[in-house]
C-alpha positions, 0 to 999 in steps of 0.5 A: 089193045093195040098201040095208036098209030104214030101219024095219029099221035102226031096230029093230035099233038100237032093240033094241040099245039096250034090251038095253044099257040092260037090262045096265048097271049101277045106282047105289044110293045112301042118304041121308046124314044131317048129325047133331050129336053130344052133344059138338057135333061134326058126324057124317055117316052113313047112319042116322038121327041117333037111332040114334046118340044124335045130334040133326038138325043144323040143316041137315038131312038131304042132299036125297033124290030120289023113293022116299028116293033120294039125288040125284046131287049136280050137279058142284061147280067150284072148291074147298070154301070150308067144312067142310061143303062138303067133308064133302059132296064127299067123302061125294058121292065115296064114295057114287058110287065115284068116286076122281076126285073124292075126288082133286079134294078131296085136297091134293096141293101138294108130292107127288112122283110116287111118293107121288101113286100110293101116295095115289091107290091109297089114295083108289081103296080109299077111294072103293070101300067102303060109306061108314057115316059121316065124322067131323070129329075135333077136336084133343083126340079121344084115340086109345087104344093098340090103336087102337080108340076107345071111346064115352067117348073120343069123346064126350070134352067138347071145346069146340064152337068148336075147328076140326076138324083131321081126317076119320075116314072109317068104312065097312064092308070087302068082306064088309059087317060088318068096319069100316074107319076111315080118317083124313085130316088137313085142310088150308086152302089159298088159303081152301080146305078139302082132306083130307090124309095 
């Protein structure tokens, strides 16, 4: 039997590449805005700052590609040396639905095997819900008895110089309507910022 012609093999290969590319999932990401709340705290959200009654931060919006599409962040090496970098890494991980990237900013020190499995499941759930905002929580932010934070409690006056103690990840559940909030504590370890809890 003679070998198949080279042109036929090339055509078959090209056809398989085109079919694969047409059915491959596409990643859609929204722009992330960095806003300064009236109390001076930073809010990271997918909505323009003016919709939240906040002003754009001096650093402005995160980089976007063509037609308002957010560019995929380049891989970062090392740890987050400051809080804005940690928030950016968390936002990128959630927007890319990348549990491993989110786990890369988690403070795993002293964690047992059983605890780490539970934490990884929690991180996976967070990574696969749509991101609405990331809010830095200060030490004096109060939570009401029923677990819902009112606008008055959220925008309570607090000194701007206080370092946040947690990040509140505001998302929506699978139905796209019901809100879901996850709070991670902040840990500074060996000159790096991590999420925990």
